[in-house]
Backbone as CSV, one residue per row, in Angstrom:
resi,resn,N_x,N_y,N_z,CA_x,CA_y,CA_z,C_x,C_y,C_z
1,MET,30.898,195.888,121.026,31.285,195.700,119.620,30.552,194.487,119.055
2,PRO,30.283,194.471,117.723,29.654,193.322,117.132,30.480,192.074,117.322
3,GLY,29.752,190.952,117.461,30.445,189.692,117.609,31.125,189.277,116.334
4,THR,32.148,188.498,116.442,32.888,188.062,115.267,32.924,186.557,115.127
5,GLY,32.255,185.827,116.036,32.261,184.377,115.972,31.291,183.859,114.929
6,THR,31.059,182.555,114.936,30.223,181.929,113.918,29.035,181.205,114.512
7,ALA,28.696,181.496,115.775,27.563,180.820,116.400,26.282,181.115,115.641
8,GLN,25.412,180.121,115.517,24.165,180.271,114.785,23.087,180.838,115.707
9,PRO,22.093,181.555,115.115,21.002,182.059,115.946,20.259,180.934,116.634
10,ARG,19.817,181.191,117.870,19.073,180.201,118.649,17.598,180.369,118.357
11,HIS,16.968,179.369,117.762,15.560,179.443,117.431,14.737,178.815,118.544
12,VAL,13.856,179.607,119.152,12.976,179.100,120.177,12.029,178.095,119.542
13,ALA,11.773,177.014,120.221,10.900,175.987,119.656,9.525,176.558,119.373
14,GLY,8.890,176.072,118.325,7.545,176.535,117.986,7.587,177.502,116.840
15,GLY,6.806,178.572,116.922,6.723,179.512,115.833,5.555,179.169,114.947
16,ARG,5.395,179.929,113.869,4.266,179.747,112.980,4.542,178.570,112.063
17,PRO,3.842,177.439,112.204,4.151,176.276,111.386,3.741,176.489,109.946
18,SER,4.550,175.996,109.029,4.216,176.052,107.613,5.064,175.047,106.877
19,SER,4.445,174.353,105.930,5.184,173.402,105.101,5.646,174.064,103.808
20,ASP,5.275,175.333,103.609,5.651,176.037,102.397,7.112,176.462,102.450
21,ALA,7.677,176.683,101.254,9.007,177.264,101.176,8.918,178.733,101.568
22,PRO,10.004,179.304,102.091,9.967,180.712,102.482,9.638,181.621,101.298
23,ALA,8.874,182.671,101.579,8.652,183.703,100.571,9.924,184.514,100.378
24,LEU,10.642,184.752,101.475,11.915,185.466,101.433,12.884,184.737,102.344
25,GLN,14.062,184.466,101.821,15.051,183.681,102.563,16.393,184.386,102.493
26,ALA,16.915,184.775,103.647,18.247,185.368,103.744,19.186,184.347,104.357
27,ARG,20.365,184.220,103.781,21.343,183.264,104.277,22.712,183.931,104.411
28,ALA,23.184,183.991,105.666,24.542,184.442,105.993,24.860,185.805,105.394
29,LEU,23.904,186.757,105.510,24.136,188.099,104.980,25.167,188.833,105.828
30,VAL,26.104,189.460,105.153,27.148,190.236,105.811,27.182,191.626,105.190
31,LYS,27.235,192.642,106.055,27.470,194.011,105.595,28.412,194.694,106.558
32,ARG,29.512,195.217,106.016,30.509,195.912,106.825,30.589,197.364,106.396
33,PHE,30.786,198.233,107.365,31.098,199.630,107.114,32.449,199.891,107.772
34,GLY,33.515,199.717,107.011,34.858,199.777,107.582,35.038,198.641,108.572
35,ALA,35.418,198.987,109.803,35.633,197.962,110.827,34.335,197.507,111.485
36,LEU,33.239,198.214,111.244,31.967,197.881,111.871,31.250,196.805,111.069
37,VAL,30.918,195.704,111.740,30.116,194.652,111.124,28.658,194.932,111.470
38,ALA,27.916,195.493,110.513,26.532,195.875,110.776,25.594,194.683,110.683
39,THR,25.904,193.748,109.805,25.115,192.524,109.646,26.096,191.360,109.619
40,ASP,25.957,190.460,110.575,26.990,189.465,110.840,26.469,188.056,110.545
41,LYS,26.591,187.627,109.287,26.158,186.286,108.854,24.712,186.025,109.269
42,LEU,23.860,186.956,108.927,22.467,186.916,109.355,21.648,186.019,108.433
43,SER,20.869,185.125,109.032,19.965,184.248,108.291,18.553,184.402,108.845
44,LEU,17.568,184.405,107.926,16.187,184.637,108.327,15.263,184.083,107.253
45,ASP,14.152,183.481,107.676,13.114,183.009,106.765,11.825,183.771,107.035
46,LEU,11.225,184.293,105.982,9.905,184.914,106.047,8.955,184.014,105.279
47,MET,7.973,183.444,105.983,7.092,182.461,105.383,5.909,183.128,104.687
48,PRO,5.324,182.462,103.690,4.199,183.061,102.963,3.061,183.433,103.909
49,GLY,2.574,184.665,103.776,1.410,185.111,104.518,1.646,185.523,105.951
50,GLU,2.851,185.328,106.493,3.064,185.648,107.900,3.496,187.098,108.089
51,ILE,3.304,187.584,109.296,3.901,188.845,109.736,5.037,188.485,110.679
52,HIS,6.244,188.791,110.259,7.451,188.421,111.006,8.127,189.719,111.427
53,ALA,8.175,189.965,112.729,8.767,191.191,113.248,10.240,190.984,113.565
54,VAL,11.032,192.028,113.323,12.437,192.052,113.729,12.594,193.210,114.710
55,ILE,13.046,192.899,115.925,13.223,193.911,116.961,14.674,193.880,117.434
56,GLY,15.067,194.950,118.097,16.416,195.031,118.634,16.731,196.444,119.047
57,PRO,17.784,196.636,119.845,18.148,197.970,120.307,18.662,198.830,119.162
58,ASN,18.752,200.127,119.397,19.346,201.019,118.405,20.763,200.548,118.091
59,GLY,21.090,200.557,116.793,22.408,200.104,116.376,22.522,198.618,116.175
60,ALA,21.406,197.885,116.296,21.453,196.429,116.146,21.634,195.992,114.700
61,GLY,21.295,196.879,113.746,21.418,196.525,112.337,20.083,196.378,111.624
62,LYS,18.991,196.840,112.239,17.661,196.654,111.649,17.514,197.418,110.333
63,SER,17.923,198.679,110.312,17.810,199.462,109.074,18.720,198.908,107.990
64,THR,19.913,198.469,108.383,20.809,197.858,107.400,20.174,196.618,106.793
65,LEU,19.516,195.814,107.617,18.851,194.614,107.116,17.782,194.972,106.085
66,ILE,16.954,195.976,106.383,15.924,196.386,105.427,16.561,196.814,104.112
67,HIS,17.635,197.584,104.177,18.314,198.030,102.956,18.880,196.854,102.161
68,LEU,19.430,195.879,102.856,19.972,194.707,102.165,18.861,193.920,101.476
69,LEU,17.730,193.760,102.158,16.624,193.009,101.577,16.001,193.756,100.397
70,ALA,15.895,195.083,100.524,15.273,195.883,99.471,16.189,196.103,98.283
71,GLY,17.491,195.950,98.476,18.440,196.146,97.384,19.006,197.540,97.307
72,THR,18.748,198.377,98.312,19.314,199.719,98.325,20.716,199.756,98.926
73,LEU,21.152,198.641,99.493,22.549,198.423,99.873,22.962,197.048,99.362
74,PRO,24.172,196.913,98.799,24.642,195.588,98.395,25.216,194.833,99.586
75,ALA,24.954,193.543,99.637,25.555,192.715,100.683,27.006,192.429,100.323
76,ASP,27.865,192.353,101.340,29.260,191.969,101.114,29.399,190.460,100.949
77,ALA,28.465,189.719,101.526,28.459,188.259,101.401,27.059,187.764,101.734
78,GLY,26.785,186.524,101.358,25.504,185.917,101.663,24.603,185.828,100.446
79,GLN,23.408,185.289,100.660,22.472,185.051,99.562,21.066,185.437,99.997
80,LEU,20.295,185.909,99.031,18.911,186.294,99.269,18.048,185.687,98.164
81,ARG,16.975,184.982,98.583,16.078,184.343,97.632,14.656,184.825,97.868
82,LEU,13.958,185.161,96.771,12.572,185.604,96.809,11.737,184.576,96.067
83,ASN,10.858,183.895,96.805,10.029,182.832,96.218,10.873,181.825,95.444
84,GLY,12.020,181.491,96.033,12.898,180.477,95.462,13.896,180.977,94.443
85,THR,13.797,182.237,94.012,14.689,182.786,92.995,15.774,183.633,93.643
86,ASP,17.010,183.432,93.235,18.132,184.195,93.774,18.044,185.644,93.291
87,ILE,17.883,186.575,94.250,17.818,187.995,93.894,18.987,188.770,94.504
88,THR,20.010,188.055,94.945,21.111,188.681,95.667,21.710,189.850,94.907
89,ARG,21.818,189.726,93.598,22.481,190.756,92.804,21.506,191.647,92.030
90,LEU,20.216,191.482,92.272,19.234,192.303,91.568,19.200,193.714,92.140
91,ALA,19.051,194.708,91.267,18.854,196.085,91.701,17.495,196.229,92.383
92,ALA,17.333,197.307,93.139,16.120,197.498,93.928,14.868,197.483,93.058
93,HIS,14.889,198.179,91.896,13.687,198.245,91.072,13.337,196.893,90.481
94,ARG,14.341,196.055,90.253,14.074,194.713,89.730,13.519,193.809,90.822
95,ARG,13.883,194.053,92.055,13.280,193.301,93.161,11.798,193.659,93.304
96,VAL,11.476,194.930,93.100,10.065,195.333,93.124,9.300,194.594,92.035
97,ALA,9.867,194.551,90.833,9.212,193.850,89.728,9.056,192.363,90.019
98,ALA,9.980,191.812,90.826,9.919,190.387,91.170,8.943,190.094,92.305
99,GLY,8.427,191.161,92.971,7.412,190.934,93.990,7.754,191.398,95.380
100,LEU,8.777,192.265,95.527,9.180,192.744,96.850,8.983,194.251,96.913
101,SER,8.134,194.709,97.836,7.900,196.139,98.042,8.253,196.517,99.464
102,ARG,8.372,197.835,99.701,8.700,198.293,101.046,8.013,199.605,101.345
103,SER,7.802,199.854,102.636,7.463,201.186,103.113,8.708,201.743,103.787
104,TYR,8.710,203.049,104.002,9.912,203.713,104.490,9.702,204.274,105.895
105,GLN,10.819,204.398,106.629,10.762,204.961,107.975,10.283,206.410,107.917
106,ILE,10.711,207.151,106.896,10.224,208.494,106.634,9.247,208.397,105.473
107,THR,8.047,208.926,105.660,6.996,208.774,104.659,7.497,209.194,103.290
108,ASN,7.254,208.347,102.281,7.820,208.530,100.950,6.681,208.549,99.929
109,VAL,6.037,209.715,99.792,4.975,209.890,98.807,5.269,211.166,98.027
110,PHE,4.555,211.359,96.905,4.672,212.603,96.143,3.778,213.641,96.821
111,LYS,4.378,214.445,97.683,3.584,215.283,98.584,2.844,216.403,97.864
112,ARG,3.326,216.858,96.718,2.658,217.944,96.004,1.589,217.435,95.047
113,PHE,1.474,216.119,94.910,0.433,215.522,94.080,-0.782,215.213,94.950
114,THR,-1.926,215.092,94.309,-3.103,214.654,95.048,-2.966,213.189,95.416
115,VAL,-3.781,212.768,96.365,-3.814,211.356,96.730,-4.143,210.508,95.510
116,ARG,-5.139,210.947,94.726,-5.529,210.184,93.539,-4.369,210.068,92.545
117,ASP,-3.647,211.175,92.316,-2.540,211.133,91.362,-1.410,210.249,91.857
118,ASN,-1.135,210.256,93.165,-0.155,209.325,93.722,-0.540,207.888,93.389
119,LEU,-1.804,207.560,93.615,-2.271,206.193,93.385,-2.247,205.844,91.900
120,LEU,-2.664,206.787,91.051,-2.661,206.529,89.609,-1.251,206.285,89.088
121,LEU,-0.299,207.083,89.558,1.084,206.887,89.135,1.592,205.511,89.557
122,ALA,1.273,205.110,90.791,1.727,203.802,91.270,1.091,202.673,90.478
123,VAL,-0.218,202.761,90.233,-0.903,201.718,89.468,-0.359,201.659,88.045
124,GLN,-0.176,202.826,87.425,0.319,202.866,86.053,1.735,202.318,85.954
125,ALA,2.561,202.632,86.957,3.953,202.160,86.927,4.027,200.647,86.929
126,HIS,3.053,199.989,87.566,3.078,198.529,87.659,2.100,197.862,86.700
127,ASP,1.526,198.684,85.793,0.552,198.170,84.834,1.189,197.820,83.502
128,GLY,2.477,198.129,83.355,3.168,197.819,82.111,3.203,198.967,81.131
129,GLY,2.478,200.056,81.413,2.442,201.174,80.484,3.511,202.215,80.735
130,GLY,4.213,202.113,81.870,5.232,203.100,82.196,4.604,204.410,82.631
131,LEU,5.462,205.385,82.908,4.997,206.669,83.420,4.923,207.738,82.335
132,GLY,5.331,207.429,81.140,5.420,208.456,80.107,4.205,208.556,79.227
133,TYR,3.140,207.834,79.525,1.981,207.796,78.648,0.723,208.095,79.451
134,TRP,0.610,209.319,79.902,-0.570,209.721,80.664,-1.710,209.935,79.684
135,ARG,-2.792,209.171,79.811,-3.875,209.188,78.834,-5.173,209.667,79.464
136,PRO,-6.146,210.056,78.655,-7.394,210.598,79.201,-8.087,209.613,80.114
137,ARG,-8.853,210.177,81.053,-9.527,209.351,82.035,-10.460,208.341,81.375
138,ALA,-11.148,208.747,80.313,-12.097,207.843,79.667,-11.416,206.599,79.129
139,ALA,-10.148,206.732,78.756,-9.413,205.586,78.216,-8.709,204.795,79.302
140,GLN,-8.802,205.280,80.531,-8.030,204.642,81.604,-8.917,204.297,82.800
141,ARG,-10.157,203.917,82.522,-11.082,203.599,83.598,-10.534,202.505,84.505
142,GLY,-9.858,201.530,83.920,-9.297,200.452,84.736,-8.277,200.952,85.736
143,LEU,-7.443,201.939,85.317,-6.449,202.494,86.235,-7.126,203.246,87.376
144,TYR,-8.143,204.014,87.054,-8.863,204.757,88.090,-9.560,203.805,89.058
145,ASP,-10.166,202.770,88.505,-10.840,201.805,89.379,-9.843,201.143,90.321
146,ALA,-8.662,200.778,89.780,-7.639,200.137,90.611,-7.136,201.095,91.684
147,ALA,-6.935,202.377,91.327,-6.473,203.366,92.291,-7.492,203.568,93.404
148,HIS,-8.766,203.654,93.043,-9.802,203.850,94.043,-9.950,202.614,94.929
149,ALA,-9.771,201.431,94.345,-9.849,200.210,95.148,-8.724,200.166,96.179
150,LEU,-7.509,200.591,95.783,-6.401,200.643,96.728,-6.691,201.621,97.861
151,ALA,-7.238,202.782,97.508,-7.568,203.771,98.525,-8.554,203.195,99.526
152,GLN,-9.578,202.529,99.019,-10.586,201.957,99.909,-9.990,200.866,100.784
153,GLU,-9.162,200.025,100.194,-8.558,198.927,100.953,-7.685,199.445,102.090
154,CYS,-7.027,200.577,101.860,-6.095,201.109,102.854,-6.730,202.169,103.748
155,GLY,-8.060,202.287,103.696,-8.754,203.140,104.639,-8.701,204.618,104.322
156,LEU,-8.407,204.974,103.056,-8.437,206.376,102.650,-9.842,206.726,102.180
157,GLU,-10.375,207.815,102.683,-11.745,208.197,102.379,-11.841,208.793,100.981
158,ALA,-13.019,208.659,100.360,-13.228,209.161,99.002,-12.948,210.656,98.908
159,GLU,-13.330,211.413,99.953,-13.133,212.857,99.901,-11.660,213.252,100.023
160,GLN,-10.804,212.306,100.414,-9.377,212.605,100.512,-8.660,212.486,99.172
161,LEU,-9.270,211.869,98.188,-8.588,211.595,96.928,-8.149,212.863,96.210
162,ALA,-8.910,213.940,96.348,-8.586,215.178,95.650,-7.640,216.073,96.450
163,ARG,-7.298,215.672,97.663,-6.408,216.484,98.491,-4.951,216.249,98.124
164,ARG,-4.137,217.288,98.251,-2.702,217.094,98.099,-2.201,216.211,99.232
165,ALA,-1.251,215.339,98.901,-0.773,214.374,99.891,-0.171,215.059,101.114
166,ASP,0.459,216.224,100.916,1.107,216.876,102.052,0.115,217.562,102.991
167,THR,-1.172,217.582,102.636,-2.176,218.135,103.539,-2.798,217.072,104.441
168,LEU,-2.459,215.818,104.206,-3.003,214.737,105.023,-2.272,214.662,106.359
169,PRO,-2.953,214.268,107.435,-2.247,213.966,108.684,-1.226,212.850,108.462
170,HIS,-0.252,212.807,109.362,0.844,211.845,109.204,0.334,210.407,109.050
171,GLY,-0.629,210.023,109.869,-1.149,208.666,109.800,-1.813,208.361,108.470
172,GLU,-2.492,209.359,107.890,-3.134,209.165,106.595,-2.095,209.087,105.481
173,GLN,-0.991,209.825,105.615,0.096,209.691,104.646,0.693,208.286,104.695
174,ARG,0.751,207.719,105.890,1.233,206.345,106.019,0.302,205.376,105.283
175,LYS,-1.006,205.588,105.411,-1.958,204.743,104.688,-1.733,204.848,103.183
176,LEU,-1.493,206.081,102.709,-1.232,206.280,101.285,0.031,205.542,100.866
177,GLU,1.050,205.601,101.698,2.296,204.904,101.360,2.062,203.395,101.275
178,PHE,1.239,202.847,102.171,0.896,201.432,102.097,0.214,201.123,100.776
179,ALA,-0.706,201.987,100.382,-1.412,201.775,99.123,-0.439,201.785,97.945
180,LEU,0.536,202.697,97.964,1.522,202.746,96.886,2.349,201.459,96.841
181,ALA,2.715,200.946,98.015,3.478,199.696,98.054,2.648,198.530,97.539
182,LEU,1.347,198.514,97.863,0.480,197.410,97.440,0.162,197.463,95.954
183,ALA,0.350,198.628,95.322,0.088,198.740,93.884,0.951,197.779,93.082
184,ALA,2.102,197.420,93.620,2.998,196.488,92.931,2.544,195.039,93.056
185,ARG,1.460,194.800,93.801,0.954,193.451,94.058,2.083,192.547,94.567
186,PRO,2.733,192.953,95.648,3.912,192.218,96.123,3.541,190.914,96.807
187,SER,4.470,189.980,96.776,4.349,188.782,97.601,5.030,188.988,98.943
188,VAL,5.947,189.977,99.005,6.667,190.312,100.234,6.643,191.818,100.408
189,LEU,6.294,192.255,101.624,6.237,193.679,101.937,7.130,193.938,103.146
190,LEU,8.092,194.833,102.975,8.994,195.224,104.051,8.456,196.493,104.700
191,LEU,8.227,196.458,105.993,7.664,197.591,106.730,8.735,198.135,107.672
192,ASP,9.279,199.303,107.331,10.385,199.890,108.074,9.844,200.937,109.044
193,GLU,9.645,200.542,110.302,9.149,201.398,111.368,7.919,202.200,110.928
194,PRO,6.848,201.529,110.532,5.677,202.243,110.032,4.997,203.122,111.066
195,MET,5.184,202.837,112.374,4.533,203.640,113.411,5.377,204.835,113.853
196,ALA,6.535,205.046,113.246,7.421,206.134,113.671,6.709,207.477,113.571
197,GLY,6.803,208.275,114.636,6.245,209.612,114.651,4.753,209.686,114.902
198,MET,4.117,208.561,115.226,2.669,208.535,115.418,2.300,208.588,116.896
199,GLY,1.132,209.176,117.168,0.552,209.118,118.490,-0.195,207.812,118.682
200,PRO,-0.697,207.567,119.887,-1.361,206.293,120.189,-2.547,205.989,119.290
201,ASP,-3.387,206.990,118.995,-4.564,206.733,118.164,-4.170,206.385,116.737
202,GLU,-3.207,207.129,116.172,-2.747,206.842,114.811,-2.086,205.470,114.752
203,THR,-1.305,205.137,115.777,-0.650,203.833,115.818,-1.680,202.712,115.821
204,ALA,-2.727,202.863,116.617,-3.762,201.832,116.683,-4.460,201.662,115.338
205,ARG,-4.735,202.786,114.662,-5.403,202.695,113.356,-4.506,202.035,112.321
206,LEU,-3.197,202.353,112.344,-2.292,201.731,111.381,-2.117,200.245,111.687
207,ALA,-2.077,199.887,112.964,-2.006,198.469,113.325,-3.236,197.730,112.824
208,ASP,-4.406,198.369,112.904,-5.625,197.763,112.362,-5.483,197.531,110.861
209,LEU,-4.885,198.505,110.154,-4.698,198.370,108.705,-3.768,197.206,108.386
210,ILE,-2.651,197.106,109.113,-1.716,195.997,108.877,-2.403,194.670,109.158
211,GLU,-3.162,194.623,110.237,-3.902,193.402,110.567,-4.863,193.031,109.448
212,SER,-5.517,194.031,108.841,-6.483,193.752,107.773,-5.808,193.217,106.522
213,MET,-4.506,193.467,106.373,-3.768,192.994,105.194,-3.116,191.631,105.436
214,ARG,-3.302,191.078,106.617,-2.677,189.798,106.941,-3.052,188.740,105.900
215,GLY,-2.056,188.056,105.396,-2.282,187.009,104.423,-2.199,187.463,102.983
216,ARG,-2.345,188.776,102.754,-2.247,189.258,101.373,-0.813,189.175,100.875
217,ALA,0.135,189.465,101.743,1.557,189.359,101.425,2.280,188.966,102.700
218,ALA,3.423,188.322,102.547,4.290,188.108,103.700,4.877,189.454,104.093
219,MET,4.867,189.769,105.381,5.329,191.082,105.837,6.458,190.934,106.841
220,LEU,7.548,191.640,106.580,8.641,191.750,107.543,8.520,193.108,108.206
221,LEU,8.274,193.121,109.504,7.982,194.336,110.256,9.152,194.685,111.155
222,VAL,9.797,195.823,110.898,10.807,196.376,111.797,10.153,197.523,112.536
223,GLU,10.092,197.423,113.863,9.297,198.392,114.617,9.786,198.467,116.058
224,HIS,9.772,199.703,116.612,10.141,199.916,118.012,8.952,199.829,118.952
225,ASP,7.741,199.976,118.423,6.551,199.951,119.261,6.244,198.508,119.650
226,MET,6.607,198.143,120.882,6.482,196.745,121.296,5.036,196.289,121.390
227,GLU,4.131,197.191,121.748,2.729,196.797,121.817,2.230,196.382,120.439
228,ALA,2.595,197.152,119.413,2.203,196.808,118.048,2.862,195.510,117.599
229,VAL,4.137,195.351,117.916,4.856,194.140,117.513,4.202,192.898,118.096
230,PHE,3.937,192.926,119.404,3.399,191.728,120.051,1.937,191.488,119.685
231,ARG,1.264,192.525,119.243,-0.099,192.339,118.753,-0.109,191.703,117.364
232,LEU,0.793,192.122,116.482,0.692,191.779,115.064,1.496,190.544,114.657
233,ALA,2.634,190.316,115.285,3.593,189.349,114.749,3.156,187.906,114.973
234,ASP,3.317,187.089,113.933,3.224,185.638,114.076,4.508,185.100,114.699
235,ARG,5.634,185.643,114.255,6.937,185.291,114.819,7.732,186.567,114.998
236,ILE,8.696,186.511,115.912,9.578,187.639,116.195,11.017,187.139,116.185
237,SER,11.897,187.890,115.517,13.327,187.641,115.597,13.984,188.811,116.306
238,VAL,14.927,188.502,117.171,15.607,189.520,117.972,17.013,189.704,117.426
239,LEU,17.309,190.941,117.034,18.577,191.272,116.393,19.427,192.073,117.363
240,VAL,20.637,191.612,117.602,21.584,192.290,118.490,22.958,192.239,117.837
241,TYR,23.576,193.416,117.666,24.895,193.502,117.045,24.956,192.750,115.718
242,GLY,23.922,192.911,114.904,23.942,192.348,113.568,23.630,190.880,113.476
243,ARG,23.290,190.252,114.620,22.962,188.823,114.634,21.572,188.596,115.196
244,ILE,20.881,187.620,114.656,19.621,187.191,115.242,19.946,186.203,116.356
245,ILE,19.580,186.578,117.587,19.917,185.730,118.733,18.784,184.782,119.099
246,ALA,17.560,185.048,118.634,16.434,184.158,118.925,15.290,184.465,117.977
247,THR,14.536,183.418,117.643,13.316,183.548,116.847,12.250,182.671,117.475
248,GLY,11.037,183.202,117.588,9.951,182.406,118.150,8.638,183.153,118.103
249,THR,7.615,182.569,118.685,6.324,183.226,118.776,6.430,184.409,119.740
250,PRO,5.475,185.340,119.688,5.508,186.446,120.660,5.568,185.969,122.107
251,GLU,4.811,184.939,122.444,4.820,184.438,123.818,6.190,183.897,124.200
252,GLN,6.826,183.172,123.300,8.144,182.611,123.583,9.192,183.710,123.733
253,ILE,9.136,184.705,122.854,10.097,185.800,122.941,9.851,186.627,124.208
254,ARG,8.599,186.831,124.559,8.254,187.601,125.752,8.853,186.992,127.011
255,ASN,8.918,185.666,127.041,9.354,184.967,128.237,10.783,184.438,128.161
256,ASP,11.520,184.852,127.161,12.873,184.344,126.969,13.866,185.193,127.764
257,ALA,14.556,184.562,128.699,15.463,185.297,129.592,16.617,185.934,128.830
258,ALA,17.161,185.233,127.839,18.294,185.781,127.083,17.877,187.006,126.284
259,VAL,16.659,186.981,125.754,16.161,188.129,125.008,15.984,189.325,125.939
260,ARG,15.428,189.081,127.111,15.262,190.169,128.075,16.606,190.787,128.441
261,GLN,17.585,189.948,128.649,18.900,190.449,129.042,19.520,191.267,127.928
262,ALA,19.346,190.803,126.677,19.989,191.470,125.559,19.248,192.717,125.110
263,TYR,17.911,192.729,125.277,17.157,193.833,124.705,15.954,194.243,125.524
264,LEU,14.998,193.351,125.697,13.714,193.756,126.245,13.823,194.250,127.680
265,GLY,14.675,193.631,128.462,14.825,194.080,129.841,15.375,195.489,129.923
266,ASP,16.340,195.817,129.043,16.901,197.155,129.023,15.882,198.165,128.513
267,GLU,15.108,197.747,127.514,14.156,198.666,126.897,12.958,198.940,127.795
268,MET,12.511,197.911,128.529,11.251,198.024,129.256,11.419,197.757,130.746
269,ASP,12.637,198.014,131.249,12.949,197.730,132.646,12.737,196.229,132.887
270,THR,12.149,195.860,134.020,11.914,194.447,134.292,10.423,194.134,134.373
271,ARG,9.589,195.060,133.907,8.142,194.833,133.964,7.723,193.781,132.959
272,PRO,6.672,193.014,133.254,6.205,192.032,132.286,5.758,192.731,131.016
273,LEU,5.970,192.062,129.883,5.480,192.575,128.609,3.985,192.312,128.533
274,VAL,3.235,193.336,128.190,1.784,193.219,128.135,1.326,193.567,126.738
275,THR,0.416,192.769,126.201,-0.176,193.058,124.905,-1.672,193.195,125.072
276,THR,-2.280,193.854,124.085,-3.731,194.006,124.102,-4.306,193.477,122.803
């Protein structure tokens, strides 16, 4: 059962040093579903430009945390600040406007639209013109240029732009979803199990894409693929029963006995954690 005490998370010494204020700051977030405490006074800092992974066993509260940060679930208690501004009570779409975007565990694109139309809609939605004013291409060269630039940045080939999104392989749909999230020019990007459903080759290519975006936005990565986590993360927080029990660098988390006992040892037997 989730813990009910008030002990604070144990932060492993070290981590990614920064004198900047957090890009995203959660303080004492609580979410209950009846008697179940899914998020138990959870506090977390995501620093500008870092990739911060959150790992934990099934049922630890990782998906609930993403929903609380994105605004698709209201917190029962606690505070959330984005670049110093309190967004605790902001609706999800207003958080996007404030600079927070997310990808989804299940790919979330307009599957019957072409790749180009998906990108154009995303660019237009964040361009201030809204979605109700679709104008001729000649008058919207800037939108097309921005859409094509996003495609190129996210590794989508020019010949894929005219394809319907649902004809793309799963990994390519993930790239498109990243491009849609980046259209908002976010300062914080929430990545909810981006490698879910991928084979090894697709996972490696998506990890390369995330690596190429390092520094463009602060990224909170929730992921079960430990090889990807230990390759990409500047810092890792371990979530168990709705609480963060430790935060540190990948090396510190890899060698932390309490973390192994609570999660990594069960997940990966007792073999050493190996990264490439």
